[in-house]
C-alpha positions, 0 to 999 in steps of 0.5 A: 417734687414728687420725687423730693417728697418721696426721698424726704418721707424715706429718709425720715423712715431711715433716719438718713440726714444725708437723704433728708437734706438732699430732699430739701435741695431738690425741692429748693428748700435752703436751710439757714442753719446747720442743725441736721437732727433738729431738721430730722425731727421736725420732718418726722413729726410730719409723718408721725402715726395718728393718735386717738382722741384720748391721746391727743392731749399727751401727744400735743404735750410731746410735741410741744416739749420737742418744739422747746427743745428745738428752739433752745438748741436753735438759740444756743447754735445761732446765739440768739435772745428769746425775742430773736430766736421767735423771728427766726426763720431756719428756711426761707419758705416751704414749697407750695406742694409740700405744704399742701401734702403736710395738710392733707396728712394732718386732715387724715391724722384729725380723721383718724383721731376722730374715729379712735383708730391709729394709722402708721403712715410710714408703713402704709406710705413706704412702697409708694414712696419707693416706687415713686423715687426708684422708678426704673431703678428697682431691685433686680434690674440689671444696670446698663453702661450708664450705671458706670460712671463715665470716664476713660478706662485707664487699662484693659484690666479696668475694662474687664473690671467694668464688665464684672461690675455690670455683670453682678449688677444691682443685686449685689451692688449699690454703690461701689468705687475702685481704684489701683496703682501699679508702680506709681501710675493709676490703672483703675479708677472706676465709680458705679452705682447709687449713692444710696438705696434712697439716694439715686444719684450716681456714685462719682470718683469723688463721692465719700464712702464711710469705710469703718475699720479701714480707718485704722490704717490711716490712723496707724499711718499717722502714729508711724509719721509721728514716730518718723518725725521724732515725736514719739517712739514705738517702745516708749510708754504711753503714760510718758506721752499722755500722763493721765493714761498711766493708771489702773494698771497701764503704766507699762503699755507701750506705743507698739502695743497699741498698734499691735493690738496687744495693749489688753484694752480690747474691751475698753469703754465696751459697757460705757458705749453700750449704755450710751452709744452716742458717747462715741460721737464725744471725742474728749469724753472717750479720751477721758474714759479711755484714761480710766480703763483697765487692761484685761490681759498683760501687754503684749501677751495676746493679740486681740483685736481692738475694735473701737478702743484702737482709735482712742488709744491711738488717737490720744497718743497722736494728740498728746505727742504732737500737741495738735488736734487728731484732724490737724495731723491727718492733714499734715501727715497724709492729705496734704502730702498726697494732694487728696484734699476733700476726699479723706476724713475722719469726721466729715466737716459740714458742707460735704453732704451731697457727696456722701454715700449712704449705707444699706445692708445686704440682707441675703449675705447676713443670712449666711452668718448662720452658716458659720456655726459649722465652722466655728465655736461661736454660739448661736446666740451671739451670731444672732447678736451679730446679725442684729447689730450689722442690720442696725449699723446703717441706722446709726452711721447714716446720722450726720452726728455720727458721720461728724464725730471723730471715730479714728477706729471706725469713721473714716469717709474717703474715695477709693482714688484717695485711699488707693493713693495712700497705699500706693504711697506706703508701698513705695515706702512713703514716696508720693506717686506722681500726680494722679493720672486718671481722666475721671472728673473732678480731679483728685485734690480739687476740692477745698479741705475743710477740717474740723474746728479746733478745740482747747489746747492740749496738755503738754507731755509731762517729761520733757516733751517739748525738748525730747519730742519737739511737741507742738508749736503754739496753741490751738487757740479759741477760734470762733467758727461761724455758722457752716452752711454757707460762710467760714471762719478765719483760717477756714475754720481751722487752726493751721499749726504746720510741721515745716519739715512735712511741708518741704519733704512731702512737697505739699500741694504738688500732688507728687514727688517727695516723701511722707516718711524719711526712714528706709525701714518704715515698710518693716515697721508697718508690717512688724518685721526686721528690727521691729519683729519683737514689737509684733505678736509672733503668731498674730495677723496684725503688724504695727497697725496693719493686717499682714497677709499670707499668700493664698495661691501658692501656700508660700507664707507670709507676703510683703503685703499689708492693709486694712479692711472695714466692716462691710467690704471696703478695703485697702492694701498694697503689695510692696514687692509688686508695686501694687496698691488697691482700694474698694469702697462699697455702701451695700455691707455684706460679708465681703463677697463682692470686694473679694471678687473684685480684688481677685479679678484684678490681681489674676489679670495682673498675674499677682498673688492673692492675699488670703483675705481676698481669696475664695477659701483664705482666712478673712479678717474680723471686719470682713467677717462681721465677726465681732467675737475676740479673736486671740492669740497668745504668747507663752510667758517666756516669749514675751 
């Protein structure tokens, strides 16, 4: 109980919904309704700072207003009338120890008010709560072999990797997963560390990590899948697929411009999100806002990294080209064919919270940002803003309302083994690898996959969409979804609109065999080479949705190697020529030094070339460097 109370306190201090729910579970406290933000609001009240007697009246009014908002939210969630909501208890009962603890805090708060002093309990109690919760796992201690998840090593390389992780220790690693495939077989499947700074539960192979822009590689794969199925074309204008998009100078933007970061919409919604950061949680409104945006450069003229807008642009195309919801296509195109159910989401569903890794920041690495000034023409003020932004990321992305949102450029949650399997399939041109052969438990694909709820049906394409593209069969409907905390709705809370050819070709549910893509030129499309060369910026680092890597060791030029990294260090990529794929997921955000060390060790042990992004001196991508400036590559007009 002491540890559970300490975790509850620290989760309130950090705004970490997942840790709070974990603390409730450890107390034996079961919530009857899925309302994490309201649970956080109520728990935070217990640890609020004391006020003086003169402020007590206003403080009581504020608390009453908050209570009324929570009651209204509960009433809307449970569809209760006023009398029912007054009788409804969202929990069975608070544990006796917790009640005593809260009463003591209230007594102290009353004493402080009578003495006319303010006390910030979060500051006073924090070091004691940290000491209670972390115990022997305090900062700086070297982990032992139990810090590595107990599973058989798949290769000598994996044994060496585990020793390397132990050498790095908890100074550099909080939690990590590494999985690699070679020629379709698993050679590494390692998990180590803790789920969070204040969640000492061990990372397991099926833990779900937030991977930020790694999500872009998943989203890009979905667009390629729809092209492969004949639902759209790379050279097609977005306005033909998404009628409302064709305004404000966006009429000539094509699908390949979106994939190649050359649409000119790199700053789309920037001001809107700055004024209302939580707008990113509203999928329908972000799509609506993106249709109102105006490009800043001519389509194809400059490759400028689209940090967030990439996801809304590609996501809107995915939905309007298919006539289905984004997460439905994610399941059809990737999750089911690869048999990675329950281990890859863009917007997590309720019910997976116990497997979520929580983010923290490597403050020592952030301090290195000051060293960038000497080698880059980035203003010092901007670097400071980057550092502030990065340090604030966990507070935003640890909240469940953000984790549950659909943000296809930045909000993927997955295990390393699911991500590595995806890139192993891409490396083979879409051929699904044999079933995941690692001995790590539980087996990959053994979880029930619970996608998001459907919403209203989408508008059809305006120019012969049904005939030309075969978009969507049937309506999304208006399915009623029951409470998530225990029950489920019809069809598992999801409208299953299957694509028959996808099921047959990919061998859905088999875990191996079949193909995700039918085209024998799909690898060229990923990289923007061959017949697709004209669709990718000539001097750009990106192909069609994926970052292209150069050989850092020999200087021999571009490798047949592609992937995508995310802010803070998570990554996934594949080497086509050598049949290799690897994924690394981390929850301690840094400049990527741990990830690069892991990748270099594995590649050097296998005798494979090291891509520049993962070398000690090579050029790093914008996500790996936490560099939020717009890196621009332009093309002369005569070459466009």
